[in-house]
ZALUMDREN-851665 format. One line per 10 residues: number of its first residue (from 1); their letters; for each residue x, y, z of C-alpha. Coordinates in Angstrom, 2 decimals, padded with zeros to 5 digits. Each point is the difference from the previous one (the first is absolute). Layout:
NUM = A = X,Y,Z  ...
//
This chain:
1 = XXXXXXXXXX = -005.05,077.07,133.51  001.22,001.33,003.39  -000.90,-003.39,001.62  001.97,-001.77,-002.72  003.06,002.25,000.51  -000.11,-000.24,003.80  -000.52,-003.81,-000.31  003.07,-000.48,-002.17  002.14,002.24,002.32  -001.15,-001.93,002.93
11 = XXXXXXXXXX = 000.80,-003.32,-001.64  003.43,001.13,-000.79  000.53,001.20,003.63  -001.35,-003.11,001.46  002.06,-002.22,-002.28  003.01,001.90,000.88  -000.77,-000.28,003.70  -000.65,-003.71,-000.36  003.43,-000.39,-001.70  001.65,001.94,002.61
21 = XXXXXXXXXX = -001.61,-002.21,002.75  001.11,-003.07,-001.87  003.68,001.32,000.10  -000.35,000.74,003.69  -001.41,-003.42,000.62  003.06,-001.44,-001.93  002.43,001.92,002.26  -001.94,-001.03,003.11  000.24,-003.73,-001.10  003.72,000.49,-000.32
31 = XXXXXXXXXX = 000.31,001.31,003.55  000.29,-003.29,001.86  002.62,-001.44,-002.29  001.79,003.33,-000.11  000.11,000.05,003.90  001.48,-003.50,-000.12  002.82,000.99,-002.34  000.39,003.41,001.87  000.56,-002.01,003.09  002.49,-002.18,-001.78
41 = XXXXXXXXXX = 001.88,003.13,-001.00  000.01,001.30,003.64  001.32,-003.30,001.27  002.87,000.13,-002.67  000.91,003.46,001.09  000.07,-000.84,003.63  002.17,-002.99,-000.60  002.33,002.09,-002.17  000.69,002.29,002.90  001.08,-002.93,002.02
51 = XXXXXXXXXX = 003.91,-000.33,-000.06  -000.02,-003.90,000.08  -002.12,-000.19,-002.98  001.63,002.82,-001.92  003.49,-001.56,000.43  -001.38,-003.46,-000.40  002.05,-001.41,002.92  -000.62,-003.22,001.92  -003.09,001.33,001.85  -001.77,001.14,-003.24
61 = XXXXXXXXXX = -001.88,-003.21,-000.67  -001.17,-000.10,003.61  -001.22,003.57,-000.04  -001.94,-000.69,-003.38  -001.48,-003.19,001.56  -001.10,001.80,003.09  -001.54,002.86,-002.23  -001.88,-002.64,-002.09  -001.35,-001.70,003.04  -003.82,000.75,000.32
71 = XXXXXXXXXX = -000.32,001.59,-003.50  -002.08,-002.57,-001.77  -000.48,002.31,-002.95  003.68,-000.35,-001.11  001.97,-003.09,-001.01  003.69,001.02,000.48  002.23,002.83,000.61  003.53,000.13,-001.50  003.15,002.14,-000.10  001.53,000.10,-003.57
81 = XXXXXXXXXX = 003.23,001.46,-000.94  000.90,002.16,-002.96  000.59,-002.99,-002.22  -003.36,-001.57,000.77  001.16,-002.68,002.36  -002.07,-000.63,003.20  002.26,000.62,002.85  -002.50,-000.73,002.82  -003.70,-000.89,000.23  -002.73,-000.82,002.39
91 = XXXXXXXXXX = -000.18,-003.45,-001.49  003.55,-001.29,000.00  -000.46,-002.12,-003.30  -000.20,003.34,-001.89  003.56,000.84,000.84  002.18,-000.05,-003.02  -002.68,000.13,-002.59  000.91,002.33,-002.98  -002.84,002.59,-000.65  002.15,002.13,-002.45
101 = XXXXXXXXXX = -002.07,-001.23,-003.03  -003.39,000.85,001.56  -001.60,003.14,-001.71  -001.01,001.37,003.33  003.79,-000.02,001.14  000.90,001.90,-003.09  -002.80,002.40,000.55  001.07,000.49,003.58  003.61,000.51,-001.05  -001.09,002.91,-002.03
111 = XXXXXXXXXX = -002.51,001.35,002.36  000.29,002.04,003.33  -003.40,-000.97,001.38  -001.83,-003.26,000.90  -000.99,-001.99,-003.14  -002.51,-002.79,-000.43  000.07,-002.88,-002.47  -002.76,-001.65,-001.84  -001.11,-003.48,000.89  002.86,-002.47,000.43
121 = XXXXXXXXXX = 000.87,-003.35,001.56  002.17,000.04,003.12  003.27,-002.00,-000.60  -000.04,-000.98,003.69  -003.58,-000.76,000.94  -001.17,-000.52,-003.65  -003.13,002.05,000.93  -001.62,002.55,-002.30  001.20,003.35,001.34  000.53,003.69,-000.81
131 = XXXXXXXXXX = 003.46,001.11,000.90  000.96,003.36,001.29  003.47,001.42,000.16  001.55,003.04,001.75  003.22,001.05,-001.51  002.98,000.78,002.42  002.45,002.78,-000.80  002.99,001.64,001.69  000.43,003.68,000.65  001.31,000.48,-003.58
141 = XXXXXXXXXX = -002.98,-001.77,-001.39  001.82,-003.10,-001.03  -002.19,-003.20,-000.18  000.91,-002.32,002.90  -002.82,-002.54,-000.54  -003.68,-000.41,001.10  -002.41,-001.33,002.54  -002.45,-002.26,-001.49  -003.35,-001.08,001.33  -002.48,-002.47,-001.50
151 = XXXXXXXXXX = -003.90,000.65,000.33  -002.07,-003.14,000.01  -002.57,000.15,-002.80  -002.55,-001.98,001.76  -000.45,002.76,002.48  -000.41,002.46,-002.86  -002.60,-002.35,-001.57  -001.84,-000.11,003.28  000.04,003.88,000.34  -001.27,000.27,-003.63
161 = XXXXXXXXXX = -003.01,-002.31,000.59  -000.54,001.45,003.43  -000.62,003.57,-001.23  -003.66,001.16,000.37  -000.66,000.96,-003.54  -003.24,000.73,-001.94  -001.98,-003.03,-001.21  000.94,-001.19,-003.47  003.38,001.81,000.08  003.31,-001.55,-000.84
171 = XXXXXXXXXX = 003.33,000.75,001.78  003.41,-001.41,-001.11  003.62,000.31,001.02  002.31,-000.18,-003.04  003.44,001.05,-001.06  001.16,002.38,-002.65  000.13,-002.81,-002.61  -003.61,-000.67,000.43  000.55,-003.13,002.03  -002.94,-000.57,002.33
181 = XXXXXXXXXX = 001.36,-000.62,003.47  -003.45,-000.44,001.61  -003.50,001.04,-000.69  -003.47,-000.33,001.20  -001.15,-001.31,-003.47  003.23,-001.15,-001.84  -001.60,-000.63,-003.28  -001.56,003.45,-000.35  003.21,001.71,001.46  002.13,-001.72,-002.65
191 = XXXXXXXXXX = -002.27,001.20,-002.66  000.10,003.56,001.28  003.48,000.58,001.47  002.34,-002.48,-001.87  -000.14,001.88,-003.39  001.74,003.15,000.97  003.79,000.10,000.62  000.45,003.67,001.09  -001.93,000.42,003.16  002.41,002.50,001.35
201 = XXXXXXXXXX = -001.61,002.78,-002.01  -003.64,-000.81,000.81  -000.22,000.83,003.72  -003.39,001.45,000.82  -001.30,-000.36,-003.63  -003.36,-001.67,-000.58  -000.01,-002.42,-003.00  -002.60,-002.14,-001.67  000.58,-003.59,-001.32  -002.12,-003.18,-000.62
211 = XXXXXXXXXX = 000.40,-003.41,001.47  -000.04,-003.25,-001.92  -003.87,-000.06,-000.02  -000.10,003.57,-001.50  -001.30,001.64,003.11  001.32,003.67,000.32  001.98,000.85,003.16  001.33,003.23,001.32  003.15,-000.22,002.27  002.78,002.07,001.51
221 = XXXXXXXXXX = 003.47,-001.00,001.42  002.20,001.19,002.78  003.75,-000.84,000.51  001.39,-001.51,003.22  003.36,001.54,001.01  001.34,000.44,-003.48  -000.70,-001.01,-003.52  000.18,-003.85,000.40  -003.14,-001.02,001.82  -003.43,001.48,-000.57
231 = XXXXXXXXXX = -003.47,-000.40,001.35  -002.82,000.13,-002.60  -003.70,000.55,000.87  -002.75,-000.53,-002.60  -003.75,000.04,-000.25  -002.47,-000.77,-002.81  -000.96,003.09,-001.77  -003.76,-000.72,000.35  000.16,-000.29,003.75  002.54,002.93,000.43
241 = XXXXXXXXXX = -001.99,002.49,-002.23  -003.46,-001.42,000.43  -000.86,002.51,002.76  001.23,002.82,-002.22  -002.00,-001.08,-002.93  -003.01,-000.40,002.21  000.43,003.42,001.36  000.65,001.69,-003.34  -002.84,-002.10,-001.57  -002.17,001.27,002.68
251 = XXXXXXXXXX = 000.98,003.50,-000.64  -001.19,-000.58,-003.67  -003.01,-002.15,000.49  -001.49,001.67,003.09  -000.51,003.44,-001.59  -001.34,-001.61,-003.29  -002.41,-002.08,002.14  -001.03,003.10,001.72  -000.53,001.84,-003.23  -001.98,-002.99,-001.46
261 = XXXXXXXXXX = -002.07,-000.23,003.19  -000.57,003.85,000.09  -001.05,-000.16,-003.77  -002.37,-002.86,000.67  -001.40,001.76,003.06  -000.49,003.15,-002.07  -001.43,-001.95,-002.88  -002.51,-001.93,002.27  -001.06,003.21,001.74  -000.21,001.98,-003.20
271 = XXXXXXXXXX = -002.00,-002.83,-001.72  -002.40,-000.31,002.93  -000.36,003.63,000.90  000.52,001.85,-003.37  000.30,-001.91,-003.21  -003.19,-002.14,000.28  -002.03,003.03,000.87  001.44,001.98,-002.75  -000.71,-002.81,-002.52  -003.42,-000.26,001.43
281 = XXXXXXXXXX = -000.82,003.64,-000.34  001.45,-000.06,-003.49  -002.50,-002.71,-000.97  -002.76,002.07,001.51  001.15,002.95,-002.03  000.05,-002.05,-003.14  -003.63,-001.17,000.79  -001.04,003.58,000.37  001.77,000.96,-003.27  -002.06,-002.84,-001.70
291 = XXXXXXXXXX = -003.23,001.54,001.44  -000.72,-002.40,002.88  -000.72,002.75,002.53  -002.04,-002.21,002.31  003.10,-001.89,001.23  001.15,001.16,003.46  003.62,-000.73,001.31  000.18,-002.40,003.06  003.01,001.28,001.95  -000.50,-001.82,003.48
301 = XXXXXXXXXX = 003.41,-000.41,001.53  001.74,002.45,-002.39  002.02,002.93,001.42  -001.97,003.15,000.74  001.29,001.83,-003.05  -001.18,-002.50,-002.39  -003.38,-000.15,001.75  -000.26,003.84,-000.42  001.12,-000.30,-003.58  -002.65,-002.75,-000.48
311 = XXXXXXXXXX = -002.66,002.15,001.47  000.94,002.81,-002.31  -000.06,-002.30,-003.10  -003.40,-001.29,001.20  -001.37,003.47,000.35  001.34,001.05,-003.39  -001.52,-003.10,-001.66  -003.32,000.78,001.61  000.17,003.56,-001.20  001.03,-001.11,-003.51
321 = XXXXXXXXXX = -002.75,-002.57,-000.13  -002.62,002.69,001.04  001.32,002.46,-002.54  000.22,-002.83,-002.73  -003.57,-000.80,000.67  -000.91,003.71,-000.23  001.93,000.27,-003.25  -001.67,-003.04,-001.42  -003.44,001.35,000.80  000.99,003.48,-001.51
331 = XXXXXXXXXX = 001.34,-001.77,-003.14  -003.03,-002.18,-000.40  -002.31,002.96,000.45  002.05,002.07,-002.48  -000.04,-002.87,-002.48  -003.73,-000.28,000.30  -000.45,003.73,-000.43  002.30,000.03,-003.03  -001.89,-002.91,-001.60  -003.13,001.87,000.76
341 = XXXXXXXXXX = 001.28,003.22,-001.65  001.12,-001.99,-003.12  -003.44,-001.71,-000.02  -001.86,003.33,000.20  002.21,001.74,-002.53  -000.54,-002.97,-002.39  -003.90,000.34,000.52  000.25,003.72,-000.45  001.91,-000.38,-003.19  -002.53,-002.51,-001.25
351 = XXXXXXXXXX = -002.74,002.48,000.89  001.85,002.64,-001.97  000.36,-002.45,-002.95  -003.67,-000.69,000.17  -000.78,003.74,-000.03  002.19,000.41,-002.96  -001.77,-002.81,-001.75  -003.38,001.54,000.65  001.29,003.38,-001.17  001.51,-001.55,-003.16
361 = XXXXXXXXXX = -003.32,-001.61,-000.84  -001.78,003.43,000.00  002.50,001.54,-002.36  -000.30,-000.04,-003.78  003.33,001.32,-000.91  002.36,-002.87,-000.74  003.24,001.98,001.11  -001.75,000.75,003.37  -000.83,-003.71,000.31  003.52,-001.06,-000.82
371 = XXXXXXXXXX = 001.46,002.29,002.52  -002.23,-001.17,002.71  000.80,-003.60,-000.92  003.69,000.69,000.20  -000.40,001.67,003.41  -001.94,-002.97,001.16  002.79,-002.33,-001.03  002.42,002.03,001.97  -002.11,000.02,003.02  -000.44,-003.73,-000.35
381 = XXXXXXXXXX = 003.73,-000.45,000.04  000.13,001.82,003.40  -002.93,-002.00,001.23  001.91,-003.15,-000.93  003.04,000.99,001.91  -002.05,000.63,003.14  -001.90,-003.28,-000.58  003.22,-001.87,000.03  001.36,001.92,002.99  -003.17,-000.91,001.86
391 = XXXXXXXXXX = 000.41,-003.69,-000.77  003.67,-000.16,001.08  000.99,-000.74,003.60  002.97,002.24,-000.35  -001.47,003.47,-000.84  003.29,001.58,-000.95  001.01,-001.96,-003.19  -001.91,-000.97,-003.18  000.76,-002.99,-002.34  000.87,001.85,-003.18
401 = XXXXXXXXXX = -000.50,-003.13,-002.12  -003.58,-000.54,001.30  -000.77,003.70,-000.44  001.04,000.29,-003.60  -001.42,-003.22,-000.93  -003.44,000.93,001.38  000.12,003.51,-001.45  000.90,-001.53,-003.45  -002.90,-002.46,000.11  -002.54,002.73,000.97
411 = XXXXXXXXXX = 001.27,002.37,-002.65  -000.20,-002.78,-002.50  -003.62,-000.76,000.94  -000.83,003.73,000.00  001.58,000.96,-003.31  000.66,-003.12,-001.93  -002.96,-002.02,000.86  -001.77,000.67,-003.31  003.16,-000.66,-001.98  001.24,-003.52,000.35
421 = XXXXXXXXXX = 002.74,000.59,-002.51  001.98,002.10,002.71  002.12,-002.31,002.17  001.55,001.09,003.25  003.19,-001.78,001.27  001.34,000.59,003.49  003.61,-000.78,001.09  000.56,001.51,003.51  002.83,-001.07,002.44  -001.09,-000.54,003.64
431 = XXXXXXXXXX = 000.64,003.13,001.98  -001.43,001.77,003.07  -000.34,003.77,000.19  -001.34,002.46,002.55  -003.57,001.29,-000.28  001.20,003.45,-000.95  002.08,-001.42,-002.87  -002.93,-002.28,-001.09  -002.25,003.05,-000.84  002.32,001.45,-002.77
441 = XXXXXXXXXX = 000.73,-003.44,-001.33  -003.79,-000.92,-000.33  -000.70,003.51,-001.49  002.86,-000.43,-002.51  -001.29,-003.37,-000.94  -003.55,001.31,-000.58  001.15,002.91,-002.05  002.20,-001.89,-002.19  -002.56,-002.72,-000.60  -002.68,002.58,-000.72
451 = XXXXXXXXXX = 002.06,001.59,-002.64  000.87,-003.40,-001.48  -003.60,-001.27,-000.09  -001.25,003.37,-001.38  002.57,000.96,-002.49  002.22,-002.92,-000.99  -002.43,-002.06,-002.08  -002.42,001.70,-002.35  -001.65,-002.79,-001.95  002.18,-002.94,000.57
461 = XXXXXXXXXX = 001.00,-002.01,003.06  003.46,-000.34,001.60  001.80,-000.76,003.25  000.67,002.13,003.11  002.91,-001.24,002.16  000.23,001.16,003.68  003.41,-000.91,001.42  001.78,000.78,003.23  003.67,-001.23,000.09  003.37,001.07,001.50
471 = XXXXXXXXXX = 002.27,001.74,-002.41  003.31,-001.21,001.52  001.01,003.44,001.42  -002.06,-000.35,003.34  -003.26,001.38,-001.53  -003.26,-001.40,-001.10  -001.53,000.75,-003.41  -003.84,000.09,-000.23  -000.94,000.15,-003.70  -003.20,-000.04,-001.93
481 = XXXXXXXXXX = 000.51,-000.85,-003.69  -002.21,-000.55,-003.00  000.58,-000.88,-003.74  -002.69,002.40,-001.09  000.08,002.90,-002.57  002.22,002.34,002.20  -000.03,003.74,-000.28  002.45,002.88,-000.60  001.96,002.15,002.46  -002.31,003.04,-000.72
491 = XXXXXXXXXX = -002.92,-001.89,001.50  002.02,-000.71,003.26  000.71,003.65,000.68  -002.58,001.56,002.36  -001.75,-003.34,000.54  -001.61,-000.29,003.43  000.72,-003.70,000.29  003.68,000.60,-000.79  000.18,002.65,002.65  -001.58,-002.31,002.55
501 = XXXXXXXXXX = 002.34,-002.87,-000.84  003.13,002.28,000.55  -001.59,001.19,003.29  -000.50,-003.68,001.17  003.80,-000.52,-000.78  001.04,002.77,002.23  -002.15,-001.19,002.78  001.72,-003.33,-000.11  003.42,001.72,-000.06  000.64,-001.23,-003.39
511 = XXXXXXXXXX = -000.69,001.07,-003.55  -002.87,-000.68,-002.49  -000.30,000.40,-003.66  -002.18,-000.81,-003.02  001.59,-001.14,-003.40  -002.02,-000.56,-003.09  000.51,-000.09,-003.73  -002.62,-000.17,-002.68  -000.72,-003.48,-001.25  002.26,-001.55,002.68
521 = XXXXXXXXXX = -002.03,000.34,003.20  000.75,001.81,003.25  001.67,-000.53,003.48  -000.79,001.65,003.25  002.60,-000.78,002.71  000.95,001.01,003.44  003.38,-000.84,001.67  000.29,000.12,003.78  002.21,-001.46,002.75  -000.39,-003.71,000.52
531 = XXXXXXXXX = -001.49,-000.66,003.59  001.90,-003.37,000.12  003.34,001.95,-000.35  -000.78,002.55,002.68  -000.99,-002.73,002.53  -003.48,001.26,000.46  -003.08,001.11,-001.93  000.14,003.13,-002.12  -001.37,002.88,001.90
//
């Protein structure tokens, strides 16, 4: 923004300076013509001081002829009386001519100084001239006449063309009516200077106009001894202001180019020395995050800081790789040990079941045999849990559907194998639970199925339904239902099975209950948080 402000200010100043130089050139171009007319004024004043000329006696014409001799710039010198009649002249044929109707005579009559006319034709030589007149007055200021002198326009034209001016410029001599007296390029001069009628107010001003071809010109004018004859100097705007535009354009463009060059340099250096190494190290870090610790960064040619960072990453990857290997080995060993524990627990539980079976075979009391049978079923449920855990790759979770299905089949074979009229239906939703949660679920299923097989059906068959479904409130409901004979509330009070079922519900952070009505079957249910809603297995 500072560059823009400075550039605009410089443009204004340079354009103003250029316009001032143009005006000075116009005044310089007017100097030769002005000197010629100034010399004419000095000749007229010198002759006015001569008595023979002032009184217009018989020697007047001789004096004027002698004064004109050797002055090739001028065509004639004459003494005019107060009425405009030529009394004497350097050229005798001019004597007696009436100049009273000439505008310059009227202007001289009203003036006290030397006046100059526009272009006119001499009544004596019939040449194109510019006339100058010096009014003569007495001591009281009364008008006595004038001394007239004619300036040959051919000399003025020669001086206009002889001026050493800039290439492509136009210089013209014209009168106050816009009539072009002479010009270096008449066609262009007429297009620029012939349209204005009031040049007397434009001295030193710089104006713009277009020629007949639409080209823009900038020009200035300067008067020559009064307000009748002017010199105009013009140049095309593009050639006049081109250096200014170039300089100002350079003021704008060079800093911008420098900024662009600097930006590109910084970008190239940054890309070669920083960005590409950062991107490379980021890819290495992503590879390490994906577990590819064997990759090592190749940072040949990188700055020292990046090489040090790469070495640190490489050392970190090596350390992580070694630690990861140790952890894998430890996890593998732990898994094997856990599997071995489950296997041994399962074997031990099977041994306990075998011992209970042997003990039950020695007993004669049916109640004792039944108690041992029920204990064996509960131990079998625990053994089944450990067997499933042993067979799984992930030792932390158990497939509930598989667990309950296998338990139900074993219980059906153990209790209902002799009674084909008892059917068992299983409807379990797929869920995973932790090993700690699987134990109370298995024991609950064993206890509920044992009660159903033993007490639900006396002498007729029926159906036992085992279901595990979500209840819509973020919980799972595991229920064992039968359509047997049922029993009353007084039989539930103090029942060991009922107490165990409620205990299993508490272990699962839920609730358990047994409902029954005579003649309408019974339901044992447990409600606990759904592992799928919690995002992990029930613990």
